[in-house]
TORKOL-4160 file (C-alpha; in steps of 0.2 Angstrom, whole numbers, padded with zeros to 4 digits, m for minus):
497
<pt num="1" X="0356" Y="0474" Z="0452"/>
<pt num="2" X="0367" Y="0468" Z="0466"/>
<pt num="3" X="0357" Y="0459" Z="0480"/>
<pt num="4" X="0372" Y="0457" Z="0491"/>
<pt num="5" X="0390" Y="0462" Z="0491"/>
<pt num="6" X="0400" Y="0450" Z="0502"/>
<pt num="7" X="0419" Y="0447" Z="0504"/>
<pt num="8" X="0423" Y="0430" Z="0497"/>
<pt num="9" X="0437" Y="0418" Z="0493"/>
<pt num="10" X="0447" Y="0417" Z="0477"/>
<pt num="11" X="0437" Y="0407" Z="0464"/>
<pt num="12" X="0442" Y="0397" Z="0449"/>
<pt num="13" X="0449" Y="0406" Z="0434"/>
<pt num="14" X="0434" Y="0405" Z="0423"/>
<pt num="15" X="0422" Y="0411" Z="0437"/>
<pt num="16" X="0435" Y="0425" Z="0441"/>
<pt num="17" X="0435" Y="0431" Z="0423"/>
<pt num="18" X="0416" Y="0431" Z="0422"/>
<pt num="19" X="0413" Y="0440" Z="0438"/>
<pt num="20" X="0427" Y="0453" Z="0434"/>
<pt num="21" X="0419" Y="0456" Z="0417"/>
<pt num="22" X="0401" Y="0459" Z="0425"/>
<pt num="23" X="0408" Y="0470" Z="0438"/>
<pt num="24" X="0418" Y="0480" Z="0425"/>
<pt num="25" X="0402" Y="0483" Z="0415"/>
<pt num="26" X="0392" Y="0488" Z="0430"/>
<pt num="27" X="0404" Y="0501" Z="0437"/>
<pt num="28" X="0412" Y="0506" Z="0420"/>
<pt num="29" X="0430" Y="0502" Z="0427"/>
<pt num="30" X="0443" Y="0489" Z="0424"/>
<pt num="31" X="0441" Y="0475" Z="0437"/>
<pt num="32" X="0456" Y="0463" Z="0438"/>
<pt num="33" X="0453" Y="0444" Z="0437"/>
<pt num="34" X="0459" Y="0442" Z="0455"/>
<pt num="35" X="0444" Y="0449" Z="0463"/>
<pt num="36" X="0438" Y="0447" Z="0481"/>
<pt num="37" X="0421" Y="0455" Z="0480"/>
<pt num="38" X="0408" Y="0443" Z="0473"/>
<pt num="39" X="0391" Y="0449" Z="0467"/>
<pt num="40" X="0379" Y="0435" Z="0471"/>
<pt num="41" X="0361" Y="0431" Z="0473"/>
<pt num="42" X="0362" Y="0413" Z="0480"/>
<pt num="43" X="0369" Y="0410" Z="0497"/>
<pt num="44" X="0372" Y="0392" Z="0493"/>
<pt num="45" X="0385" Y="0396" Z="0480"/>
<pt num="46" X="0395" Y="0406" Z="0493"/>
<pt num="47" X="0393" Y="0392" Z="0507"/>
<pt num="48" X="0399" Y="0379" Z="0495"/>
<pt num="49" X="0414" Y="0390" Z="0490"/>
<pt num="50" X="0419" Y="0393" Z="0509"/>
<pt num="51" X="0417" Y="0374" Z="0512"/>
<pt num="52" X="0431" Y="0371" Z="0501"/>
<pt num="53" X="0444" Y="0384" Z="0504"/>
<pt num="54" X="0460" Y="0386" Z="0494"/>
<pt num="55" X="0476" Y="0383" Z="0504"/>
<pt num="56" X="0483" Y="0400" Z="0501"/>
<pt num="57" X="0476" Y="0416" Z="0509"/>
<pt num="58" X="0472" Y="0431" Z="0497"/>
<pt num="59" X="0474" Y="0449" Z="0503"/>
<pt num="60" X="0459" Y="0460" Z="0500"/>
<pt num="61" X="0468" Y="0476" Z="0503"/>
<pt num="62" X="0458" Y="0489" Z="0512"/>
<pt num="63" X="0440" Y="0485" Z="0519"/>
<pt num="64" X="0428" Y="0498" Z="0525"/>
<pt num="65" X="0411" Y="0495" Z="0534"/>
<pt num="66" X="0399" Y="0508" Z="0538"/>
<pt num="67" X="0382" Y="0508" Z="0546"/>
<pt num="68" X="0381" Y="0489" Z="0547"/>
<pt num="69" X="0366" Y="0480" Z="0554"/>
<pt num="70" X="0373" Y="0467" Z="0566"/>
<pt num="71" X="0356" Y="0459" Z="0568"/>
<pt num="72" X="0354" Y="0455" Z="0549"/>
<pt num="73" X="0353" Y="0437" Z="0544"/>
<pt num="74" X="0367" Y="0438" Z="0532"/>
<pt num="75" X="0380" Y="0445" Z="0545"/>
<pt num="76" X="0387" Y="0427" Z="0549"/>
<pt num="77" X="0391" Y="0425" Z="0531"/>
<pt num="78" X="0400" Y="0442" Z="0531"/>
<pt num="79" X="0410" Y="0437" Z="0546"/>
<pt num="80" X="0414" Y="0420" Z="0538"/>
<pt num="81" X="0421" Y="0429" Z="0522"/>
<pt num="82" X="0432" Y="0441" Z="0532"/>
<pt num="83" X="0439" Y="0426" Z="0543"/>
<pt num="84" X="0446" Y="0419" Z="0527"/>
<pt num="85" X="0454" Y="0434" Z="0519"/>
<pt num="86" X="0469" Y="0444" Z="0524"/>
<pt num="87" X="0467" Y="0463" Z="0525"/>
<pt num="88" X="0479" Y="0477" Z="0525"/>
<pt num="89" X="0467" Y="0488" Z="0533"/>
<pt num="90" X="0450" Y="0485" Z="0541"/>
<pt num="91" X="0440" Y="0501" Z="0544"/>
<pt num="92" X="0424" Y="0498" Z="0555"/>
<pt num="93" X="0411" Y="0512" Z="0560"/>
<pt num="94" X="0400" Y="0507" Z="0575"/>
<pt num="95" X="0384" Y="0516" Z="0580"/>
<pt num="96" X="0378" Y="0513" Z="0598"/>
<pt num="97" X="0360" Y="0514" Z="0592"/>
<pt num="98" X="0362" Y="0497" Z="0584"/>
<pt num="99" X="0357" Y="0487" Z="0599"/>
<pt num="100" X="0347" Y="0471" Z="0603"/>
<pt num="101" X="0353" Y="0454" Z="0609"/>
<pt num="102" X="0356" Y="0448" Z="0592"/>
<pt num="103" X="0366" Y="0463" Z="0587"/>
<pt num="104" X="0377" Y="0461" Z="0603"/>
<pt num="105" X="0380" Y="0443" Z="0599"/>
<pt num="106" X="0385" Y="0446" Z="0582"/>
<pt num="107" X="0397" Y="0460" Z="0588"/>
<pt num="108" X="0406" Y="0447" Z="0598"/>
<pt num="109" X="0407" Y="0436" Z="0583"/>
<pt num="110" X="0415" Y="0449" Z="0573"/>
<pt num="111" X="0428" Y="0455" Z="0585"/>
<pt num="112" X="0432" Y="0438" Z="0593"/>
<pt num="113" X="0433" Y="0429" Z="0576"/>
<pt num="114" X="0443" Y="0442" Z="0567"/>
<pt num="115" X="0453" Y="0450" Z="0581"/>
<pt num="116" X="0455" Y="0436" Z="0594"/>
<pt num="117" X="0455" Y="0422" Z="0581"/>
<pt num="118" X="0441" Y="0411" Z="0589"/>
<pt num="119" X="0423" Y="0412" Z="0594"/>
<pt num="120" X="0417" Y="0413" Z="0612"/>
<pt num="121" X="0398" Y="0413" Z="0611"/>
<pt num="122" X="0388" Y="0398" Z="0605"/>
<pt num="123" X="0374" Y="0408" Z="0597"/>
<pt num="124" X="0379" Y="0404" Z="0579"/>
<pt num="125" X="0368" Y="0391" Z="0570"/>
<pt num="126" X="0376" Y="0374" Z="0571"/>
<pt num="127" X="0379" Y="0372" Z="0552"/>
<pt num="128" X="0389" Y="0388" Z="0553"/>
<pt num="129" X="0397" Y="0387" Z="0570"/>
<pt num="130" X="0412" Y="0376" Z="0564"/>
<pt num="131" X="0416" Y="0388" Z="0550"/>
<pt num="132" X="0416" Y="0403" Z="0562"/>
<pt num="133" X="0425" Y="0395" Z="0576"/>
<pt num="134" X="0443" Y="0399" Z="0570"/>
<pt num="135" X="0450" Y="0413" Z="0559"/>
<pt num="136" X="0466" Y="0411" Z="0549"/>
<pt num="137" X="0465" Y="0429" Z="0543"/>
<pt num="138" X="0478" Y="0442" Z="0546"/>
<pt num="139" X="0474" Y="0461" Z="0549"/>
<pt num="140" X="0488" Y="0473" Z="0548"/>
<pt num="141" X="0478" Y="0488" Z="0553"/>
<pt num="142" X="0462" Y="0490" Z="0563"/>
<pt num="143" X="0453" Y="0507" Z="0563"/>
<pt num="144" X="0437" Y="0508" Z="0574"/>
<pt num="145" X="0426" Y="0523" Z="0573"/>
<pt num="146" X="0414" Y="0525" Z="0587"/>
<pt num="147" X="0399" Y="0537" Z="0582"/>
<pt num="148" X="0396" Y="0540" Z="0601"/>
<pt num="149" X="0409" Y="0542" Z="0614"/>
<pt num="150" X="0411" Y="0527" Z="0625"/>
<pt num="151" X="0397" Y="0515" Z="0626"/>
<pt num="152" X="0405" Y="0500" Z="0617"/>
<pt num="153" X="0423" Y="0504" Z="0620"/>
<pt num="154" X="0426" Y="0492" Z="0634"/>
<pt num="155" X="0419" Y="0478" Z="0624"/>
<pt num="156" X="0430" Y="0482" Z="0609"/>
<pt num="157" X="0446" Y="0484" Z="0620"/>
<pt num="158" X="0443" Y="0467" Z="0629"/>
<pt num="159" X="0444" Y="0459" Z="0612"/>
<pt num="160" X="0459" Y="0469" Z="0606"/>
<pt num="161" X="0468" Y="0465" Z="0622"/>
<pt num="162" X="0469" Y="0447" Z="0617"/>
<pt num="163" X="0472" Y="0450" Z="0598"/>
<pt num="164" X="0484" Y="0438" Z="0589"/>
<pt num="165" X="0483" Y="0445" Z="0572"/>
<pt num="166" X="0484" Y="0464" Z="0573"/>
<pt num="167" X="0499" Y="0475" Z="0570"/>
<pt num="168" X="0491" Y="0492" Z="0572"/>
<pt num="169" X="0475" Y="0498" Z="0581"/>
<pt num="170" X="0467" Y="0515" Z="0580"/>
<pt num="171" X="0452" Y="0522" Z="0589"/>
<pt num="172" X="0443" Y="0537" Z="0582"/>
<pt num="173" X="0431" Y="0544" Z="0595"/>
<pt num="174" X="0420" Y="0559" Z="0592"/>
<pt num="175" X="0425" Y="0574" Z="0602"/>
<pt num="176" X="0414" Y="0587" Z="0595"/>
<pt num="177" X="0397" Y="0584" Z="0587"/>
<pt num="178" X="0391" Y="0567" Z="0581"/>
<pt num="179" X="0374" Y="0561" Z="0573"/>
<pt num="180" X="0365" Y="0564" Z="0589"/>
<pt num="181" X="0368" Y="0583" Z="0588"/>
<pt num="182" X="0374" Y="0582" Z="0606"/>
<pt num="183" X="0391" Y="0589" Z="0611"/>
<pt num="184" X="0402" Y="0576" Z="0619"/>
<pt num="185" X="0415" Y="0579" Z="0632"/>
<pt num="186" X="0433" Y="0584" Z="0626"/>
<pt num="187" X="0446" Y="0571" Z="0628"/>
<pt num="188" X="0458" Y="0578" Z="0642"/>
<pt num="189" X="0474" Y="0571" Z="0649"/>
<pt num="190" X="0470" Y="0571" Z="0668"/>
<pt num="191" X="0478" Y="0563" Z="0683"/>
<pt num="192" X="0462" Y="0553" Z="0685"/>
<pt num="193" X="0465" Y="0545" Z="0668"/>
<pt num="194" X="0483" Y="0541" Z="0671"/>
<pt num="195" X="0479" Y="0533" Z="0688"/>
<pt num="196" X="0465" Y="0523" Z="0679"/>
<pt num="197" X="0478" Y="0517" Z="0666"/>
<pt num="198" X="0490" Y="0513" Z="0680"/>
<pt num="199" X="0477" Y="0503" Z="0690"/>
<pt num="200" X="0472" Y="0493" Z="0674"/>
<pt num="201" X="0490" Y="0488" Z="0671"/>
<pt num="202" X="0493" Y="0484" Z="0689"/>
<pt num="203" X="0478" Y="0472" Z="0691"/>
<pt num="204" X="0476" Y="0468" Z="0673"/>
<pt num="205" X="0458" Y="0473" Z="0675"/>
<pt num="206" X="0448" Y="0489" Z="0671"/>
<pt num="207" X="0446" Y="0501" Z="0686"/>
<pt num="208" X="0430" Y="0501" Z="0696"/>
<pt num="209" X="0426" Y="0519" Z="0692"/>
<pt num="210" X="0422" Y="0514" Z="0674"/>
<pt num="211" X="0409" Y="0502" Z="0680"/>
<pt num="212" X="0402" Y="0510" Z="0696"/>
<pt num="213" X="0405" Y="0528" Z="0696"/>
<pt num="214" X="0392" Y="0530" Z="0710"/>
<pt num="215" X="0402" Y="0520" Z="0722"/>
<pt num="216" X="0416" Y="0529" Z="0730"/>
<pt num="217" X="0422" Y="0517" Z="0743"/>
<pt num="218" X="0431" Y="0501" Z="0739"/>
<pt num="219" X="0426" Y="0486" Z="0749"/>
<pt num="220" X="0441" Y="0478" Z="0759"/>
<pt num="221" X="0435" Y="0461" Z="0755"/>
<pt num="222" X="0437" Y="0464" Z="0736"/>
<pt num="223" X="0449" Y="0453" Z="0727"/>
<pt num="224" X="0457" Y="0453" Z="0709"/>
<pt num="225" X="0461" Y="0437" Z="0700"/>
<pt num="226" X="0455" Y="0425" Z="0687"/>
<pt num="227" X="0440" Y="0414" Z="0683"/>
<pt num="228" X="0442" Y="0398" Z="0672"/>
<pt num="229" X="0425" Y="0399" Z="0664"/>
<pt num="230" X="0418" Y="0382" Z="0659"/>
<pt num="231" X="0409" Y="0379" Z="0642"/>
<pt num="232" X="0390" Y="0384" Z="0643"/>
<pt num="233" X="0393" Y="0396" Z="0657"/>
<pt num="234" X="0380" Y="0410" Z="0658"/>
<pt num="235" X="0386" Y="0428" Z="0656"/>
<pt num="236" X="0377" Y="0444" Z="0660"/>
<pt num="237" X="0385" Y="0458" Z="0651"/>
<pt num="238" X="0385" Y="0474" Z="0661"/>
<pt num="239" X="0387" Y="0487" Z="0648"/>
<pt num="240" X="0375" Y="0482" Z="0634"/>
<pt num="241" X="0368" Y="0497" Z="0625"/>
<pt num="242" X="0351" Y="0489" Z="0622"/>
<pt num="243" X="0334" Y="0489" Z="0630"/>
<pt num="244" X="0335" Y="0470" Z="0629"/>
<pt num="245" X="0346" Y="0463" Z="0643"/>
<pt num="246" X="0348" Y="0445" Z="0639"/>
<pt num="247" X="0361" Y="0433" Z="0645"/>
<pt num="248" X="0374" Y="0425" Z="0634"/>
<pt num="249" X="0381" Y="0408" Z="0634"/>
<pt num="250" X="0400" Y="0403" Z="0632"/>
<pt num="251" X="0404" Y="0391" Z="0618"/>
<pt num="252" X="0420" Y="0385" Z="0626"/>
<pt num="253" X="0431" Y="0386" Z="0641"/>
<pt num="254" X="0441" Y="0403" Z="0643"/>
<pt num="255" X="0451" Y="0410" Z="0657"/>
<pt num="256" X="0446" Y="0428" Z="0661"/>
<pt num="257" X="0453" Y="0442" Z="0672"/>
<pt num="258" X="0441" Y="0445" Z="0687"/>
<pt num="259" X="0436" Y="0455" Z="0702"/>
<pt num="260" X="0426" Y="0447" Z="0716"/>
<pt num="261" X="0419" Y="0453" Z="0732"/>
<pt num="262" X="0412" Y="0438" Z="0742"/>
<pt num="263" X="0405" Y="0450" Z="0755"/>
<pt num="264" X="0393" Y="0458" Z="0742"/>
<pt num="265" X="0386" Y="0443" Z="0732"/>
<pt num="266" X="0390" Y="0427" Z="0723"/>
<pt num="267" X="0394" Y="0434" Z="0706"/>
<pt num="268" X="0411" Y="0439" Z="0700"/>
<pt num="269" X="0414" Y="0452" Z="0687"/>
<pt num="270" X="0425" Y="0445" Z="0673"/>
<pt num="271" X="0432" Y="0453" Z="0657"/>
<pt num="272" X="0426" Y="0443" Z="0642"/>
<pt num="273" X="0433" Y="0447" Z="0625"/>
<pt num="274" X="0420" Y="0455" Z="0614"/>
<pt num="275" X="0408" Y="0459" Z="0628"/>
<pt num="276" X="0418" Y="0468" Z="0641"/>
<pt num="277" X="0414" Y="0466" Z="0659"/>
<pt num="278" X="0401" Y="0453" Z="0663"/>
<pt num="279" X="0394" Y="0445" Z="0678"/>
<pt num="280" X="0395" Y="0426" Z="0681"/>
<pt num="281" X="0390" Y="0415" Z="0696"/>
<pt num="282" X="0404" Y="0409" Z="0707"/>
<pt num="283" X="0405" Y="0395" Z="0720"/>
<pt num="284" X="0394" Y="0383" Z="0711"/>
<pt num="285" X="0408" Y="0371" Z="0709"/>
<pt num="286" X="0410" Y="0375" Z="0690"/>
<pt num="287" X="0417" Y="0392" Z="0689"/>
<pt num="288" X="0430" Y="0395" Z="0703"/>
<pt num="289" X="0438" Y="0412" Z="0707"/>
<pt num="290" X="0457" Y="0411" Z="0710"/>
<pt num="291" X="0464" Y="0427" Z="0718"/>
<pt num="292" X="0480" Y="0435" Z="0712"/>
<pt num="293" X="0494" Y="0440" Z="0724"/>
<pt num="294" X="0495" Y="0459" Z="0726"/>
<pt num="295" X="0508" Y="0465" Z="0714"/>
<pt num="296" X="0525" Y="0471" Z="0722"/>
<pt num="297" X="0531" Y="0487" Z="0714"/>
<pt num="298" X="0547" Y="0494" Z="0720"/>
<pt num="299" X="0554" Y="0510" Z="0713"/>
<pt num="300" X="0545" Y="0511" Z="0696"/>
<pt num="301" X="0526" Y="0512" Z="0694"/>
<pt num="302" X="0517" Y="0499" Z="0684"/>
<pt num="303" X="0519" Y="0501" Z="0665"/>
<pt num="304" X="0516" Y="0491" Z="0649"/>
<pt num="305" X="0533" Y="0485" Z="0642"/>
<pt num="306" X="0524" Y="0478" Z="0626"/>
<pt num="307" X="0520" Y="0496" Z="0619"/>
<pt num="308" X="0532" Y="0499" Z="0605"/>
<pt num="309" X="0522" Y="0513" Z="0596"/>
<pt num="310" X="0509" Y="0524" Z="0604"/>
<pt num="311" X="0499" Y="0539" Z="0597"/>
<pt num="312" X="0489" Y="0550" Z="0608"/>
<pt num="313" X="0478" Y="0565" Z="0603"/>
<pt num="314" X="0469" Y="0575" Z="0617"/>
<pt num="315" X="0462" Y="0592" Z="0619"/>
<pt num="316" X="0471" Y="0598" Z="0635"/>
<pt num="317" X="0483" Y="0592" Z="0649"/>
<pt num="318" X="0480" Y="0595" Z="0667"/>
<pt num="319" X="0498" Y="0600" Z="0671"/>
<pt num="320" X="0516" Y="0595" Z="0668"/>
<pt num="321" X="0516" Y="0582" Z="0682"/>
<pt num="322" X="0502" Y="0572" Z="0673"/>
<pt num="323" X="0514" Y="0570" Z="0658"/>
<pt num="324" X="0528" Y="0563" Z="0669"/>
<pt num="325" X="0515" Y="0551" Z="0676"/>
<pt num="326" X="0510" Y="0546" Z="0659"/>
<pt num="327" X="0528" Y="0542" Z="0653"/>
<pt num="328" X="0529" Y="0531" Z="0668"/>
<pt num="329" X="0514" Y="0521" Z="0662"/>
<pt num="330" X="0520" Y="0520" Z="0644"/>
<pt num="331" X="0535" Y="0511" Z="0650"/>
<pt num="332" X="0553" Y="0507" Z="0644"/>
<pt num="333" X="0548" Y="0497" Z="0629"/>
<pt num="334" X="0541" Y="0511" Z="0618"/>
<pt num="335" X="0551" Y="0515" Z="0602"/>
<pt num="336" X="0540" Y="0528" Z="0594"/>
<pt num="337" X="0529" Y="0541" Z="0603"/>
<pt num="338" X="0517" Y="0553" Z="0595"/>
<pt num="339" X="0507" Y="0566" Z="0606"/>
<pt num="340" X="0496" Y="0581" Z="0601"/>
<pt num="341" X="0487" Y="0593" Z="0612"/>
<pt num="342" X="0474" Y="0605" Z="0605"/>
<pt num="343" X="0466" Y="0620" Z="0612"/>
<pt num="344" X="0477" Y="0622" Z="0628"/>
<pt num="345" X="0474" Y="0638" Z="0638"/>
<pt num="346" X="0491" Y="0634" Z="0646"/>
<pt num="347" X="0504" Y="0625" Z="0636"/>
<pt num="348" X="0509" Y="0608" Z="0644"/>
<pt num="349" X="0528" Y="0607" Z="0645"/>
<pt num="350" X="0537" Y="0590" Z="0642"/>
<pt num="351" X="0552" Y="0588" Z="0654"/>
<pt num="352" X="0564" Y="0577" Z="0644"/>
<pt num="353" X="0573" Y="0571" Z="0658"/>
<pt num="354" X="0557" Y="0562" Z="0664"/>
<pt num="355" X="0554" Y="0556" Z="0647"/>
<pt num="356" X="0571" Y="0549" Z="0644"/>
<pt num="357" X="0571" Y="0541" Z="0662"/>
<pt num="358" X="0554" Y="0532" Z="0659"/>
<pt num="359" X="0556" Y="0528" Z="0640"/>
<pt num="360" X="0575" Y="0524" Z="0638"/>
<pt num="361" X="0573" Y="0515" Z="0622"/>
<pt num="362" X="0563" Y="0528" Z="0613"/>
<pt num="363" X="0570" Y="0532" Z="0595"/>
<pt num="364" X="0557" Y="0543" Z="0587"/>
<pt num="365" X="0547" Y="0557" Z="0596"/>
<pt num="366" X="0533" Y="0568" Z="0588"/>
<pt num="367" X="0526" Y="0582" Z="0598"/>
<pt num="368" X="0513" Y="0595" Z="0593"/>
<pt num="369" X="0506" Y="0609" Z="0605"/>
<pt num="370" X="0519" Y="0606" Z="0619"/>
<pt num="371" X="0533" Y="0617" Z="0625"/>
<pt num="372" X="0549" Y="0608" Z="0628"/>
<pt num="373" X="0563" Y="0608" Z="0641"/>
<pt num="374" X="0579" Y="0599" Z="0641"/>
<pt num="375" X="0586" Y="0605" Z="0657"/>
<pt num="376" X="0594" Y="0593" Z="0670"/>
<pt num="377" X="0598" Y="0580" Z="0657"/>
<pt num="378" X="0615" Y="0577" Z="0665"/>
<pt num="379" X="0610" Y="0580" Z="0683"/>
<pt num="380" X="0596" Y="0567" Z="0682"/>
<pt num="381" X="0608" Y="0553" Z="0675"/>
<pt num="382" X="0599" Y="0551" Z="0658"/>
<pt num="383" X="0613" Y="0557" Z="0647"/>
<pt num="384" X="0614" Y="0540" Z="0639"/>
<pt num="385" X="0597" Y="0543" Z="0630"/>
<pt num="386" X="0599" Y="0537" Z="0612"/>
<pt num="387" X="0585" Y="0546" Z="0603"/>
<pt num="388" X="0586" Y="0547" Z="0584"/>
<pt num="389" X="0572" Y="0558" Z="0578"/>
<pt num="390" X="0564" Y="0573" Z="0586"/>
<pt num="391" X="0549" Y="0582" Z="0578"/>
<pt num="392" X="0542" Y="0597" Z="0587"/>
<pt num="393" X="0527" Y="0606" Z="0580"/>
<pt num="394" X="0517" Y="0622" Z="0586"/>
<pt num="395" X="0530" Y="0626" Z="0599"/>
<pt num="396" X="0531" Y="0642" Z="0609"/>
<pt num="397" X="0545" Y="0639" Z="0621"/>
<pt num="398" X="0561" Y="0629" Z="0620"/>
<pt num="399" X="0573" Y="0627" Z="0634"/>
<pt num="400" X="0589" Y="0618" Z="0634"/>
<pt num="401" X="0589" Y="0611" Z="0617"/>
<pt num="402" X="0604" Y="0620" Z="0610"/>
<pt num="403" X="0614" Y="0617" Z="0626"/>
<pt num="404" X="0610" Y="0598" Z="0625"/>
<pt num="405" X="0616" Y="0597" Z="0607"/>
<pt num="406" X="0632" Y="0607" Z="0611"/>
<pt num="407" X="0636" Y="0595" Z="0625"/>
<pt num="408" X="0647" Y="0580" Z="0618"/>
<pt num="409" X="0644" Y="0570" Z="0634"/>
<pt num="410" X="0626" Y="0569" Z="0631"/>
<pt num="411" X="0623" Y="0554" Z="0619"/>
<pt num="412" X="0608" Y="0563" Z="0610"/>
<pt num="413" X="0620" Y="0576" Z="0604"/>
<pt num="414" X="0631" Y="0562" Z="0596"/>
<pt num="415" X="0617" Y="0551" Z="0589"/>
<pt num="416" X="0602" Y="0562" Z="0584"/>
<pt num="417" X="0599" Y="0560" Z="0566"/>
<pt num="418" X="0584" Y="0571" Z="0562"/>
<pt num="419" X="0578" Y="0587" Z="0571"/>
<pt num="420" X="0562" Y="0596" Z="0565"/>
<pt num="421" X="0556" Y="0612" Z="0574"/>
<pt num="422" X="0541" Y="0621" Z="0569"/>
<pt num="423" X="0537" Y="0636" Z="0579"/>
<pt num="424" X="0520" Y="0644" Z="0584"/>
<pt num="425" X="0516" Y="0662" Z="0579"/>
<pt num="426" X="0517" Y="0666" Z="0597"/>
<pt num="427" X="0534" Y="0658" Z="0599"/>
<pt num="428" X="0547" Y="0666" Z="0611"/>
<pt num="429" X="0562" Y="0658" Z="0602"/>
<pt num="430" X="0574" Y="0671" Z="0595"/>
<pt num="431" X="0582" Y="0671" Z="0578"/>
<pt num="432" X="0599" Y="0670" Z="0586"/>
<pt num="433" X="0594" Y="0654" Z="0594"/>
<pt num="434" X="0587" Y="0647" Z="0578"/>
<pt num="435" X="0603" Y="0651" Z="0569"/>
<pt num="436" X="0613" Y="0642" Z="0582"/>
<pt num="437" X="0602" Y="0626" Z="0580"/>
<pt num="438" X="0604" Y="0627" Z="0561"/>
<pt num="439" X="0623" Y="0627" Z="0563"/>
<pt num="440" X="0621" Y="0609" Z="0568"/>
<pt num="441" X="0613" Y="0605" Z="0551"/>
<pt num="442" X="0624" Y="0594" Z="0540"/>
<pt num="443" X="0636" Y="0589" Z="0553"/>
<pt num="444" X="0643" Y="0572" Z="0552"/>
<pt num="445" X="0638" Y="0561" Z="0567"/>
<pt num="446" X="0654" Y="0557" Z="0578"/>
<pt num="447" X="0649" Y="0539" Z="0577"/>
<pt num="448" X="0652" Y="0539" Z="0558"/>
<pt num="449" X="0669" Y="0547" Z="0560"/>
<pt num="450" X="0676" Y="0533" Z="0571"/>
<pt num="451" X="0683" Y="0517" Z="0564"/>
<pt num="452" X="0673" Y="0501" Z="0568"/>
<pt num="453" X="0681" Y="0493" Z="0583"/>
<pt num="454" X="0689" Y="0475" Z="0579"/>
<pt num="455" X="0678" Y="0468" Z="0593"/>
<pt num="456" X="0662" Y="0475" Z="0585"/>
<pt num="457" X="0667" Y="0468" Z="0568"/>
<pt num="458" X="0670" Y="0451" Z="0576"/>
<pt num="459" X="0653" Y="0452" Z="0585"/>
<pt num="460" X="0644" Y="0456" Z="0569"/>
<pt num="461" X="0652" Y="0442" Z="0559"/>
<pt num="462" X="0648" Y="0430" Z="0573"/>
<pt num="463" X="0630" Y="0435" Z="0573"/>
<pt num="464" X="0628" Y="0434" Z="0554"/>
<pt num="465" X="0637" Y="0417" Z="0553"/>
<pt num="466" X="0627" Y="0409" Z="0567"/>
<pt num="467" X="0611" Y="0416" Z="0559"/>
<pt num="468" X="0615" Y="0409" Z="0542"/>
<pt num="469" X="0619" Y="0392" Z="0550"/>
<pt num="470" X="0601" Y="0391" Z="0558"/>
<pt num="471" X="0593" Y="0396" Z="0542"/>
<pt num="472" X="0602" Y="0382" Z="0532"/>
<pt num="473" X="0614" Y="0383" Z="0517"/>
<pt num="474" X="0600" Y="0382" Z="0504"/>
<pt num="475" X="0590" Y="0397" Z="0511"/>
<pt num="476" X="0588" Y="0412" Z="0501"/>
<pt num="477" X="0587" Y="0423" Z="0516"/>
<pt num="478" X="0603" Y="0428" Z="0525"/>
<pt num="479" X="0604" Y="0434" Z="0543"/>
<pt num="480" X="0613" Y="0450" Z="0536"/>
<pt num="481" X="0597" Y="0454" Z="0527"/>
<pt num="482" X="0588" Y="0456" Z="0544"/>
<pt num="483" X="0601" Y="0469" Z="0551"/>
<pt num="484" X="0594" Y="0486" Z="0554"/>
<pt num="485" X="0600" Y="0501" Z="0564"/>
<pt num="486" X="0594" Y="0494" Z="0580"/>
<pt num="487" X="0603" Y="0477" Z="0578"/>
<pt num="488" X="0619" Y="0485" Z="0572"/>
<pt num="489" X="0618" Y="0497" Z="0588"/>
<pt num="490" X="0616" Y="0482" Z="0599"/>
<pt num="491" X="0631" Y="0473" Z="0590"/>
<pt num="492" X="0642" Y="0488" Z="0593"/>
<pt num="493" X="0638" Y="0489" Z="0611"/>
<pt num="494" X="0642" Y="0471" Z="0613"/>
<pt num="495" X="0658" Y="0473" Z="0604"/>
<pt num="496" X="0663" Y="0488" Z="0615"/>
<pt num="497" X="0660" Y="0478" Z="0631"/>
């Protein structure tokens, strides 16, 4: 009988074969020698193994944890194992009922060690603290499932915001019924939600309404900035889902985003990765608040230019103007955007001149449950939008798409590679309109008909040669191997200027 099943590091060949054979007999399947799950009964064997790690990291593939007891004495061993193994996918299901001070401290260890790459609290035992202080693991995809709606999401997001090892993050939040047999609120796209996102990006701090919904007025003396927390600082988490409200101690110094109102009290609210918003004493000569200058925004609203791919699923949209505000917040850095709206009484309409203006580098767009409008693409000066792939699903109304594809002056008509249109049973699109759209199928893009300009050829050769020189003559990887459609497009633009 397996007493524990823990993620471990790669063992010596003889041990790997022995463990593989035993696991194979137990589960009646073939277990390969390179196995990352160790069936153990003695903790000392695992501690000794982790004390002498191999130089190379081993990928354990997909890892899934459900109904975990964060307060269990073996939890630190589990975190230590994960900290030394690369994972292609890490699927974690959280239940807000798992409270208590020990559980909250261990949640911090999990997220800050694996996601942030370091440990912030000093609650681990001394003999294990060094092993947990840094993580060398790499996680390609993190999927977090919250059994209840929002209780721990701020703490989780605060850790993910400083992530150094993640490539993709997904949140799955219950929108119907969960294990409490209570109905949660639907996730709707509202003007308030977009405004909150804009304020968070503007000040790099969560909006006040998330913490103090009962306070409507904002004190004039309130300031935003940073606090350099010293090692040993006492923190008071404000969103602990537990009957035990204990303070936490910081293991090492850390700079945190903060909000401080000297007219109210001597405590500042700081965003601590893994804990969310916490209170800390200010003005004692140890932790000092440094106010930030008020951001100056000119023509554009604040946005995040670090978002390259974004996927949003919500039940309803307040109105079309909210979508335009959302595109402004998403920002110019987005390359792929996926949005799905369900159960709409009135179909939201995507105005593509707004989307093209706010997200000029967008290459792929997936929409479901939206009506689409391409009117005013030329009038608004966004005819240089170089979208490559459009997928529209469950569409009722289509305006201006055919006219845009027929207009050679619009860049999209020349460079669009893939168009997929799936209509709703209630669609108003006529068969004649669909036939005209299908007439574009199979046409060669004008870009492929033109000869490559000499200047563009020279630019590409120059880029490839300079890249090869940097890598060195003995390198097996050449700069030309790194070329993709985006880089080739930039080279072509460079050659034509």
